[in-house]
N, C-alpha and C positions, 0 to 999 in steps of 0.2 A: 303259501307251498310249502309243505312238510319236505325236511332235509331226508330221502335215501341213501340208503348204502351206494347206488350205482351211478348218482347225480356227486359223489362228495369223495369219492377215492382217494383221489390225485388231491384235491385239496386239503383234506384228512392228513395224508402223508406232509404234505408241505406244511402244515399248523402243527406236527408234531417236529419235523426236524424245528422249525424254528422257536418252538418250545423249547426245547436242546440247545440253541443258539443262545435264547433270551436266561437260561440258566448259565451260561458260562459269561456273559456280560454280565452279571450280576455277581459273579463270583469273582471276574474281574474287576471289578467298582469296589467290592468289600475286600478284595485284596491289593488295594492299591497299586494295580499293574499299569501298563502305559494306555494313555488316555486314545493313542492314536487305534492301539488294536482292538481297543473297547468300540469303539464309534465305526470302525469297518465294520465286527461283527454284529452290531447296532441295526447299520443300514441296513447288511445280510436279511437281519430279523423283520424288518420293516418292511423289505421286499418280498420277501415268502409270504409276508401276512397280505400283501396287496394282489398278489398272483394266486393267492387260498381263492379270494373273495370272487375276482375277477372269473375263477373256475366255477365259482359254484354259482354266478349269473350265467356263465355261458350255457353251464347243463340243463341252466332254469330254465333260459330261452329254448335249447332242442326241444327240453322236456315240452315246453305250455308248445310248441310248433306242431311239436307229434300231437299231441293234443287237438290243436284245432285240424291237424290235416286229416285225424283220425273225423273229425264232425263233432268232437267232445267242447266245453267250456274248457278253457285251461284254467289254471288256479290263481292266474294272477295275468294282470293286461303288458300288454307290452308297455304300457306307459308308466307303472309298477316294478317292471323290471328298467328301464332306461333311469327311474329316480333313484332304484335304487345303484346303478351302474354311475350314475353321475356322482354318488354319495363317496366312491370308492377310489374317482378319480382326484 
């Protein structure tokens, strides 16, 4: 399934935010800042990346469901989507 802008808008926003947070963590580490603050930010990055992945899968499930409803063959099977979902879990 190809990523389409209407399917990835929110996920892309989350990933861009995570990129900024990750850059901040790297700077904290390079500057020898407090490990608690760096780990808190790193946890936020991790959560943002996970949520972006789940958003993409949810969009894919909707996209494939809509295709099925129109009588079309979806780009991915439910089993393939489930496998991707479980890879993130």
